[in-house]
C-alpha positions as CSV (number, residue, x, y, z in Angstrom):
1,X,53.5,103.6,79.2
2,X,51.3,106.0,81.3
3,X,47.6,105.5,81.7
4,X,44.4,107.2,82.8
5,X,41.4,105.4,84.1
6,X,37.9,107.0,83.6
7,X,34.9,105.6,85.4
8,X,31.4,106.7,84.3
9,X,28.2,106.5,86.2
10,X,25.9,108.5,88.4
11,X,25.8,105.7,90.9
12,X,29.5,106.1,91.4
13,X,29.6,109.8,92.0
14,X,26.5,109.6,94.3
15,X,28.2,107.0,96.4
16,X,25.5,104.3,95.7
17,X,28.1,102.0,94.2
18,X,31.8,101.7,95.1
19,X,34.2,102.0,92.1
20,X,36.1,98.8,92.4
21,X,36.9,98.7,88.7
22,X,39.5,101.5,88.9
23,X,41.5,99.8,91.7
24,X,41.4,96.4,89.8
25,X,42.5,98.0,86.5
26,X,45.3,99.9,88.2
27,X,46.6,96.8,89.8
28,X,46.7,94.9,86.5
29,X,48.3,97.8,84.6
30,X,50.9,98.4,87.4
31,X,51.9,94.7,87.3
32,X,52.8,95.2,83.6
33,X,54.9,98.3,84.3
34,X,52.3,101.1,83.5
35,X,52.4,104.3,85.4
36,X,48.8,105.3,86.4
37,X,48.6,109.1,86.2
38,X,45.0,109.6,87.3
39,X,41.7,108.0,88.2
40,X,38.6,110.1,87.4
41,X,35.0,109.4,88.2
42,X,32.2,111.4,86.5
43,X,28.4,111.1,86.2
44,X,26.3,110.2,83.2
45,X,26.7,113.6,81.5
46,X,27.8,113.6,77.9
47,X,29.6,117.0,78.0
48,X,31.5,116.0,81.1
49,X,32.5,112.7,79.5
50,X,33.7,114.5,76.4
51,X,35.8,116.9,78.5
52,X,37.3,114.0,80.4
53,X,38.3,112.2,77.3
54,X,39.9,115.3,75.8
55,X,41.8,115.9,79.1
56,X,43.1,112.3,79.3
57,X,44.0,111.9,75.6
58,X,46.1,115.0,75.7
59,X,48.3,113.7,78.5
60,X,48.6,109.9,78.4
61,X,49.3,107.0,76.0
62,X,46.5,104.8,77.3
63,X,42.9,105.6,78.3
64,X,40.6,103.0,79.7
65,X,36.9,104.0,80.1
66,X,34.7,101.9,82.3
67,X,30.9,102.2,82.1
68,X,28.3,104.1,80.1
69,X,28.0,101.8,77.1
70,X,24.8,100.0,78.2
71,X,21.4,100.3,76.4
72,X,19.6,103.0,78.5
73,X,19.3,106.7,77.9
74,X,21.9,107.5,80.6
75,X,24.6,105.4,78.9
76,X,26.4,108.1,77.0
77,X,30.0,107.1,76.7
78,X,29.9,105.9,73.0
79,X,28.1,109.2,72.0
80,X,30.7,111.2,73.8
81,X,33.6,109.3,72.2
82,X,32.0,109.8,68.8
83,X,31.8,113.5,69.4
84,X,35.4,113.8,70.4
85,X,36.4,111.7,67.4
86,X,34.2,114.0,65.3
87,X,32.6,111.0,63.6
88,X,29.0,109.6,63.6
89,X,28.0,106.3,65.2
90,X,27.5,103.4,62.9
91,X,25.7,100.1,63.3
92,X,28.0,97.1,63.5
93,X,26.2,94.3,61.6
94,X,28.3,91.6,63.3
95,X,27.4,92.7,66.8
96,X,23.8,93.3,65.8
97,X,23.5,89.7,64.7
98,X,25.1,88.7,68.0
99,X,22.4,90.6,69.9
100,X,19.6,89.0,67.8
101,X,21.0,85.5,68.6
102,X,21.3,86.4,72.3
103,X,17.7,87.3,72.7
104,X,16.3,84.6,70.4
105,X,18.2,82.0,72.5
106,X,16.2,83.2,75.5
107,X,12.9,83.3,73.7
108,X,12.6,87.0,73.9
109,X,12.3,89.8,71.4
110,X,15.2,92.3,71.5
111,X,14.1,95.7,72.8
112,X,14.7,98.5,70.4
113,X,16.9,100.3,72.9
114,X,19.5,97.5,72.8
115,X,20.4,98.4,69.2
116,X,22.6,101.2,70.5
117,X,24.9,98.5,72.0
118,X,25.8,97.5,68.4
119,X,26.8,101.1,67.4
120,X,30.3,102.4,67.5
121,X,32.0,105.5,66.2
122,X,33.0,105.3,62.5
123,X,36.6,104.2,62.2
124,X,36.7,102.7,65.7
125,X,37.1,99.0,66.3
126,X,34.4,96.9,68.0
127,X,35.6,94.8,70.9
128,X,33.9,91.4,71.6
129,X,32.3,91.1,75.0
130,X,32.4,87.4,76.0
131,X,30.3,88.0,79.1
132,X,27.5,90.5,78.1
133,X,25.6,92.3,75.4
134,X,27.5,95.7,75.3
135,X,30.3,95.7,72.6
136,X,33.4,97.4,73.7
137,X,35.1,100.1,71.6
138,X,38.7,100.7,70.7
139,X,39.8,104.0,69.1
140,X,42.8,106.3,69.0
141,X,43.2,110.0,69.4
142,X,46.6,111.4,68.7
143,X,49.1,109.2,70.6
144,X,46.5,107.8,73.0
145,X,45.0,104.4,72.6
146,X,41.4,104.2,74.0
147,X,39.6,101.2,75.3
148,X,35.9,101.6,76.3
149,X,34.5,98.7,78.3
150,X,31.3,98.0,80.3
151,X,31.1,99.0,84.0
152,X,29.8,95.6,85.1
153,X,32.9,94.1,86.9
154,X,32.6,90.6,85.4
155,X,32.3,92.0,81.9
156,X,35.0,94.6,82.4
157,X,37.5,91.9,83.7
158,X,36.7,89.5,80.8
159,X,37.3,92.3,78.3
160,X,40.5,93.5,80.0
161,X,41.9,90.0,79.7
162,X,40.7,89.5,76.1
163,X,41.7,92.9,74.7
164,X,43.6,95.3,76.9
165,X,46.3,93.0,78.5
166,X,47.4,91.6,75.1
167,X,47.8,95.2,73.9
168,X,49.7,96.5,76.9
169,X,52.0,93.6,77.8
170,X,54.2,93.7,74.7
171,X,54.6,97.4,74.9
172,X,55.9,97.2,78.5
173,X,59.0,95.4,77.2
174,X,59.1,93.2,80.3
175,X,59.0,96.1,82.7
176,X,57.0,95.6,85.9
177,X,55.8,97.4,89.0
178,X,55.8,95.1,92.0
179,X,53.8,96.1,95.1
180,X,53.9,94.9,98.7
181,X,52.3,96.0,101.9
182,X,53.9,95.5,105.3
183,X,51.6,96.1,108.3
184,X,52.4,97.5,111.8
185,X,50.2,98.2,114.8
186,X,50.8,100.1,118.0
187,X,52.6,103.3,117.1
188,X,51.7,106.3,115.0
189,X,52.5,107.0,111.3
190,X,55.1,109.8,112.3
191,X,57.0,107.4,114.5
192,X,57.1,104.7,111.8
193,X,58.3,107.3,109.2
194,X,61.0,108.5,111.6
195,X,62.3,105.0,112.0
196,X,62.3,104.4,108.3
197,X,64.3,107.6,107.6
198,X,65.9,107.7,104.1
199,X,63.9,104.6,103.0
200,X,61.0,107.0,102.5
201,X,63.0,109.5,100.6
202,X,61.1,110.9,97.5
203,X,62.4,109.5,94.2
204,X,63.7,106.3,95.8
205,X,63.1,103.1,93.8
206,X,61.7,100.9,95.3
207,X,59.5,103.6,96.9
208,X,58.3,103.3,100.5
209,X,55.2,105.1,101.7
210,X,52.8,104.8,104.6
211,X,49.0,104.6,104.9
212,X,46.8,104.4,108.0
213,X,43.6,102.3,108.2
214,X,41.9,100.7,111.1
215,X,44.5,101.8,113.6
216,X,47.3,100.1,111.5
217,X,50.2,101.8,109.8
218,X,51.0,100.0,106.6
219,X,54.2,100.4,104.5
220,X,53.5,100.5,100.8
221,X,56.5,99.3,98.8
222,X,56.5,99.8,95.0
223,X,59.4,98.6,92.8
224,X,59.5,99.8,89.2
225,X,62.1,98.1,87.1
226,X,62.8,96.9,83.5
227,X,62.6,93.2,84.4
228,X,60.8,91.0,86.9
229,X,64.1,89.6,88.2
230,X,65.5,93.0,89.0
231,X,62.2,94.2,90.6
232,X,62.0,91.1,92.8
233,X,65.7,91.5,93.9
234,X,65.3,95.2,94.8
235,X,62.0,94.6,96.5
236,X,63.6,91.9,98.7
237,X,66.4,94.3,99.6
238,X,64.0,97.1,100.6
239,X,61.8,94.8,102.5
240,X,64.8,93.5,104.5
241,X,65.8,97.1,105.2
242,X,62.3,97.9,106.5
243,X,62.4,94.8,108.7
244,X,65.8,95.9,110.1
245,X,64.4,99.3,111.0
246,X,61.1,98.2,112.5
247,X,61.7,94.6,113.6
248,X,58.8,92.9,115.3
249,X,56.6,95.9,114.7
250,X,55.9,94.5,111.3
251,X,53.4,91.7,112.0
252,X,52.3,90.7,108.5
253,X,52.3,91.3,104.7
254,X,49.5,92.4,102.4
255,X,46.1,91.6,103.7
256,X,46.9,89.2,106.6
257,X,45.3,90.6,109.7
258,X,46.6,90.8,113.2
259,X,44.0,88.2,114.3
260,X,45.3,85.9,111.6
261,X,48.8,86.2,112.8
262,X,47.9,85.6,116.4
263,X,45.8,82.6,115.5
264,X,48.7,81.1,113.6
265,X,51.0,81.6,116.7
266,X,48.4,80.1,119.0
267,X,48.1,77.0,116.8
268,X,51.8,76.7,116.4
269,X,52.5,76.9,120.1
270,X,49.4,75.0,121.1
271,X,48.3,77.7,123.4
272,X,44.7,78.2,124.5
273,X,43.2,81.6,125.3
274,X,40.2,83.0,127.1
275,X,38.8,86.5,127.2
276,X,37.1,88.7,129.7
277,X,35.7,91.9,128.2
278,X,33.8,95.0,129.3
279,X,33.8,98.0,126.9
280,X,34.5,95.8,123.8
281,X,31.4,93.7,124.5
282,X,32.9,90.5,123.0
283,X,34.7,92.1,120.0
284,X,38.0,90.6,121.0
285,X,36.4,87.1,121.2
286,X,34.9,87.7,117.8
287,X,38.2,88.6,116.2
288,X,39.8,85.5,117.6
289,X,36.9,83.2,116.5
290,X,36.5,84.7,113.1
291,X,39.4,82.6,112.0
292,X,38.6,79.0,110.8
293,X,39.9,76.4,113.2
294,X,39.6,78.7,116.2
295,X,38.2,76.0,118.4
296,X,41.7,74.6,118.7
297,X,42.9,77.7,120.6
298,X,39.9,79.6,122.0
299,X,38.5,78.3,125.2
300,X,35.7,80.7,126.2
301,X,34.8,84.4,126.6
302,X,33.2,86.4,129.4
303,X,31.4,89.6,128.6
304,X,31.1,91.4,132.0
305,X,29.8,94.8,131.0
306,X,28.5,95.9,134.4
307,X,30.3,96.0,137.7
308,X,27.8,93.5,139.1
309,X,28.7,91.1,136.2
310,X,32.4,91.5,137.0
311,X,31.6,90.5,140.5
312,X,29.1,87.7,139.9
313,X,30.7,86.1,136.7
314,X,34.4,86.6,137.5
315,X,34.5,87.1,141.2
316,X,36.2,90.5,141.0
317,X,36.0,92.1,144.4
318,X,33.5,95.0,144.7
319,X,36.0,96.6,147.1
320,X,38.6,96.6,144.4
321,X,36.1,98.0,141.8
322,X,34.9,100.7,144.2
323,X,38.5,101.6,145.3
324,X,40.1,101.8,141.9
325,X,37.2,102.1,139.4
326,X,36.1,99.6,136.8
327,X,38.5,101.1,134.4
328,X,41.8,100.4,136.2
329,X,44.7,98.1,135.9
330,X,43.8,96.5,139.2
331,X,40.4,95.4,137.9
332,X,41.6,94.1,134.5
333,X,44.3,92.1,136.3
334,X,41.6,90.5,138.5
335,X,39.5,89.9,135.4
336,X,42.3,88.2,133.5
337,X,43.3,86.0,136.5
338,X,39.7,84.9,137.0
339,X,39.2,84.1,133.3
340,X,42.4,82.1,133.3
341,X,41.3,80.1,136.3
342,X,37.7,79.6,135.3
343,X,38.6,78.6,131.6
344,X,41.6,76.6,132.6
345,X,43.4,78.2,129.6
346,X,47.1,79.0,129.1
347,X,46.5,82.7,128.8
348,X,43.7,85.1,129.3
349,X,43.1,88.7,128.1
350,X,40.9,91.3,129.7
351,X,39.6,94.7,128.6
352,X,37.8,97.5,130.5
353,X,37.5,101.1,129.2
354,X,35.5,104.1,128.4
355,X,34.4,103.9,124.8
356,X,32.3,107.0,124.9
357,X,30.8,109.2,123.9
358,X,29.8,109.7,127.6
359,X,31.3,108.5,130.8
360,X,34.7,110.2,130.8
361,X,36.2,112.4,133.5
362,X,39.3,114.6,133.7
363,X,41.2,111.7,135.3
364,X,39.9,109.1,132.9
365,X,38.8,110.7,129.7
366,X,36.9,109.0,126.9
367,X,39.3,106.6,125.2
368,X,40.9,105.4,128.4
369,X,41.3,101.6,128.2
370,X,43.0,99.2,130.5
371,X,44.1,95.8,129.2
372,X,45.3,92.9,131.2
373,X,46.9,89.5,130.4
374,X,47.3,86.6,132.8
375,X,49.4,83.5,131.9
376,X,51.1,80.6,133.4
377,X,54.9,80.7,133.6
378,X,56.9,77.6,132.9
379,X,57.0,76.8,136.6
380,X,53.1,77.1,136.7
381,X,53.1,80.4,138.6
382,X,50.3,82.7,137.3
383,X,51.7,86.0,136.2
384,X,49.9,89.1,135.0
385,X,50.8,92.2,133.0
386,X,48.5,95.3,132.7
387,X,48.6,98.4,130.5
388,X,46.6,101.6,130.3
389,X,46.0,103.3,126.9
390,X,44.2,106.3,125.6
391,X,42.8,105.7,122.2
392,X,41.5,108.6,120.0
393,X,38.3,108.5,117.9
394,X,34.7,107.7,118.3
395,X,33.1,104.7,120.2
396,X,33.6,102.3,117.3
397,X,37.3,103.2,116.9
398,X,38.0,103.0,120.6
399,X,36.5,99.5,120.8
400,X,38.3,98.3,117.7
401,X,41.7,99.6,118.8
402,X,41.2,98.1,122.3
403,X,40.6,94.6,120.9
404,X,43.5,95.0,118.5
405,X,45.9,96.2,121.2
406,X,44.9,93.1,123.3
407,X,45.8,91.0,120.3
408,X,49.1,92.8,119.9
409,X,49.9,92.2,123.6
410,X,49.2,88.5,123.1
411,X,51.3,88.4,120.0
412,X,54.4,89.8,121.7
413,X,53.8,87.4,124.6
414,X,53.7,84.4,122.3
415,X,56.9,85.7,120.6
416,X,58.5,86.1,124.0
417,X,59.3,89.7,123.1
418,X,58.9,92.9,125.0
419,X,56.3,95.3,123.6
420,X,58.0,98.4,122.1
421,X,55.1,100.7,123.0
């Protein structure tokens, strides 16, 4: 079965409200084996809604419309659906009685405008709304089944479970689309794609694609098969192939963050960490302490933004700062060693960089960031590693990627693996 999702509302097209309904509906339909051909978002304009309904019903077997069936003048979905069906709206006595009881139970008189919520196109079926006052509508145009539900997420989800899922599931015949996301950080999308090779070939099932967000390159795996058992088997095979190609570059599945993974490793290995930050202003410490239970592994953090603070708080030599510059591997090494000593931790991370938009030079352009890590070796000798990076983007992006790169360095250290970048 193929499907089309239509979201209606001026607040959606104006960006005042994020359309989370379409994503949720897509995920539910995909899990039952539906192919989602399109999402479309339009404003509260009856002619546009009519055109969208005609477009969808001509090309798919299932149309789900979210929004536009409330009691106000700008709720025009039922009117548009009636026009496309070429039939008038009729009052549904059962839902009208339901509305009367709803308002009486609250000691209020029902506004005249609410009566429209009990009207549906002649020949259509009223759908009970267990969570609100707007009745849903079910109709059919040609070979396309139409479900019109409210845009309020709570009501939409309740009506999906009550009416849409029971309709779709038997028609899928057990077919499913399984989805999984594998996350990497540190190297670009083109490098990841090159390593995956034929795994990303068009037409492959399970399919493998890549997306980029927050500096992370994520692999999107989709398995479309006639049964759950087959889909799970094929998904496992493809995931294993991706792991073979990328190895430790894959740090998590689905929505597990890099900080979550590092936190688990710190807890597992009973390692305590300290931070010393300049350009990130405490962002790395925040990422580490956003995780519940972080007091078991996070010792303390130093925010030494100015050169004077690096000298006074950490004891970094002004001679070193003046000789090499605050953004240098020499300085971040001194920062990390000092944080390790002062915090009495097992490992310390340090960051100093040029986040911009000003402060860059030909030798050290905006985005230049140095990261250091100091740690105690098994024989209690303090060692340090330092790296210099050049991150693209604006100030926020540079700071975010700097903190995440420090987490990545720590992760590879805890895994006792060499960073591949």
